[in-house]
N, C-alpha and C positions, 0 to 999 in steps of 0.2 A: 380465634385461630389456632389450628390444632398442630401439634408438633408430632413428628413421625420418631419414635425410638430406634436409636441404634441397633443392628443385629448383635445378640448374644453370642460371644464365642465360646466353645464347648473346650472340655478338657483334651480332647482329640486333636483339637486344633493347636492348642500349645506344644502337645507332644511331637506334632508334625514339625513345628518350627524347631523344637528342641533336638530333633535328631539331627538337623543341618549345623547346629552350633559346633564351635570349634572344642574337641574334647581335651585338648594338651593341657597337660599340669604345669602350673607355674614353677620354673626353676631358677633357684637361687644361687647355684653353683659358681664359684669364681672362674671367669673366663681365661684370666690370665693365668697360664700355667708354663711359664717360662723356665729356662734351666736354672735362673737365679733363685726362683721362689722354691722349685725342687730343692735344690742345694741347701738353701734356709732350713727347709723342712726336715732334711735329713740330719742336719746339724743339730738342730732343735731336739730332736729325738735321739740322737746319739752323741752328747757333748763331749765324750772323750775321743771323738774321731778328730778333732781339731789338734790337741796336743800330740796324738800319735802320729799324725801326718806330718806335723812340724818336727816332732822328733827324727822321724825316718829321714826327711828332706835334710835336715841339719848334719845327720850321720853321712848321708851321701854326698852332700858338699863339703864338709870337712875332709871327708876321705879323700876327695879329690884335690884340694887346695892344700892340705897338709899331710905331707909324705906320712909321717909317722903316727897320724891319728887312728887308723886301723890297726896299729900293732898290739899285741897283747899288753904290752906295759902301759900305754896310754888307756885302753880301755880298763884295764884293772884300777888306775888311779881314779877314773870317773866313778866307777863302783864305791871305791872307798871314800871319796870326798862328798858323794851326793847323800852319805848317811845322816849326817847332822843336819843338813839342809831340809831333807826329806821330814825328819822328826819334827822340826818347828814349822814346816809347810803344813803338817797335819793339824798340829794345834791352831795355828792361824787359819786353815780350813774351818775348823768348828766355830770360830768367831766371826768370819766373813760371813758365813751362812745366816747368821742373825742379823746381817746388815750392819755389823759392827767391825771393829779392826783394833789390833793389838800391837802397839809399837814397843811393847816392853819385853816382848818374847825373847829377844836375844841377851837382853840385861837379867831375866829370870834364869837362863841358861848359865850365864858366867857366874852370876852370884851364887847360885845352888852348887855349881862345880866348886867354887872357892869353898864352901861350906862343908861339902863332901871331902874334898882333898884335907882341908885343915884338920878336921876331924880324926879322919884315918891316919895321916902322916904325922901331923904335929901332936895331937892329942892321944894318940895310940889306940884309938876305939876300932874295934873291928869293922871291917868293909860293909857288912850288911848293917850295921847299925848306924854308921856314917850316912848310907844311902838313906836309909828311912828318915833319918834328920832332916837331910837336904830335901826328900821328897815333901815332907811336912812343912818346910819354910816355902817350898814352891807352892805348894796348895794354898798357903797365907797369902801370898803374894798374887796369885789368881784369883782369890777371894776379895782382896782389896779392890781390884779392877772391877769384878762382878757387882759388888756392893755399891760402889760408886756410880756404875753405870745404870743399875737396877733401881735401886733404892733412891739414890740420890738424884737421879734423872739427868745425869751429866753426859754429854755427848761422848761416846766411846774414844774418837780421835783425840779429844782434851784429856780425858782422863789418862789414856795410855802414854799421852806424851808427858803428862805430868809425873806419873809413876817412872817411865824411862829414865828422867833425870834423877828421880829419887833413888831408885834401884843401883843406878849406875854411881851415884855419890856413895852409897853404902857399900858397894862392891870395893871401891878404892879405899874406903875408910877401913873395912873388915881385914883386907889383904895388906894393908899399908903399902900398896901399889908394889907387892914383891909377888913373884911366882913361885911355884912349887916345881922344883926339877925334877927331870924323870929318874936321875940317879936316886932320890929320896924315895919317890914311889916305887920303885923297884926293889928298894931295900926294905921298906917299911910296909907297905901296902901294895904288893903287885897284882892282887885281885882286882884293883881299880882298873887295870889295864886289860881286864878279860875282854871286853868288847872290841879290843884291838886286834886280836887273835884272829885268823880266817881261817876258811875252808878252802884247800886247792882245788882249782879249776883245771889245772894243766897248763903246761906252757909257762908258767911261772905267774899265771894269773891266780887270783884268789878272791873271795867274797867274805867280808869281816862279819864275825858274829853280829856287830851292830846292823848290818845291811840286813840280816836274816831277821832280828829284831824288829826292823822298820817294816818288813813286809808281812809280818804277824801282826804288827799292831795296825796296819793299813787295813787288813783283812778283817779285825775285830771291828774298827770303827765304820768300815762299809757295812759290815752286819748290823751295827748298832742305828746307824743312820736309816738305813732302809727297811729293817724289820723290826724296829721296836717302837714304842710309844713316845720314847724320850726322842728319837730321832725326828720322827713325825711332828714332834713340837717344836724342834729347833727349825725345821724346814718352815713350818707354818709361822713362826715368829719373824723369821726373815722375810717371808711374802708379805704379810701383814700383821703387825703385832696388835693392832686394835681387834682385827676379826679373830684373831687367835685367841685374845682374851675374852671375847663374846662367846666363843665356842666352849669355854671353861678351861682353857689351859692357863695355867699359873707362869705367867710370862716372867715375872720377877725371880721366881725358883729357878726357872729353867735357865735364864739368862747368867744368874750367878754361877749355877752348876756348870756352864759352857766354859765360863773364864777360869773357873776352878780346874776343871778337868785340862783346860789347855795349859795352865801353870804346872800340873803334874807331869804332862807330857814334856814339857820342856825341861822339868827336874829330871825325869828320866833321860833324856838327852843330853843333860850335863855329864852323866856317867859315861854314856856313850863317847861324848866328846873327849872325855879323860883318856878312854882306851884308844881314839882316834889319832890323837896329837901325841899322848904319852906325856903332858905335862898339864899344868894349870896356871893360866894366866890371866889377871884382872883385864888385859887389853885383847884378850882373844876374841874371834868370832865377831868382830866390829861390822861386818856387811850382812850378818845373817838375817837381819830384819828385813831389809831391802830384798834378799834372796828368796826369802821365803814369801814375802806378798808377791814377787814377780812369780814364783812357781805356781802359787795358787790362783792368780789372774790367767796365767798362761794354760794353767789346767782346767780352765772352763767355768770356774766358780764366779759366780757374778758379785760385783763389789755392791749391789743393791741388795744382795741377800735372797734366800730363798731357793737358789738354784746353785748347785754344784756338784763336786764329784771327789770323792777321796782318791780314786785311781788315777783321775785327771791331775791331782795335785802331786802325786809321787811321778806321774810322767813330766809334770812341769817342773819339778826339781831335776830329773835328768836333764831336761833341755836346757835349763840354766847352765849345769855344769859341762853338757857338752859344748856350749858357746863359749864358757870360759876356757876349757882346755883347748878346744879346736882353736880358737884365735890365739891363744898363747903359743901354740906348737906352728901356727902360721906367722907369727912373729910380729903380732899386732900388740901395740903399746898398752899399757893397762888403762890409760884415759880413754883409749878408742873402745877397750872391752865394756868400760861402763858405759860409753855411749851407745853402743849396742845393747846392753840390758835396759837402759832407758827406752829405745825404741821398741823393744819387746813388749814392755808393759804397756806404751801407748797404742801400739798395734792390737794388743790383747784387749785393752779396755775399748778401743774403738770398735771391735769385732763383736764385743760382748753387747754395746749399745745398738749395733745394728742388729743382733739377733732379739734384743728385747724389744725394739720398735716393731720389728716384723711380725712379733707374736702377739701384739696388742691389737 
């Protein structure tokens, strides 16, 4: 029995069919372009927008509910009181960018101020020498934190919680729980108060030299973090320390340097604080730790590291001070002011989590 072979199709037959095929290219673009997604994209691209908007809204709200808030005196007070918190927030920003946290920054500041004050007022050393010695000890305190985190591999929270208690005990022992009075500083070391002097802005308002120094330091840190290898290493470690190590970054050395720089910044802030307050007290600036963390988180720096903004931290420090001043002028009790500060932190962290999930 013979079989009839099937007809063979030519290339032209395939081309004729191919011309009728759908020529549409596969598309994988996301169809969901809602307002929420667009807003998240804008906020991820411009992280300082959030603190800037919050600050603007806070000023408008407190300007409405507190009669004296927009007066020159209140605004001048905010400019003066934000200085120390701003310095500590800058130090805290560096640490949090590496996915760490430093609970000892406030104690470094106070202990350094006691060292500087005692050397300049009681020991009679020149102010410049006293400040350099104070900065040296602030550097040592930062190095202790950095070595314990980087070399001993202890969690930053536990390390700085421990050094918080250690530095707190040392400051009480060193000072004998006694303050250095303004009259003694004026008489023996008036240059300690230099950062408390101000530049008149008109209408009775002024900006302290400490505030000018804050802006200069913020500009320097912004440049370093965005345009130097060290800044890129800090961001890389916060984003993924293992990947950073595999890419050739010396993670331990960078971490130690971050905590050391943070300590020096707090040491310099101690000199600014003496000028701002006019005296030195072992129990001063008790709330600066919480205020600095609040400022950094509100400013858009992620507690998980790798993402943050120096400008945002400065704006966050202003937000904290605006809330404190505004609530005080509105007649709100102190405990409700602390309540509001706690709510600010929770809201800021929740927003950070939301943006982080959206970017994954």
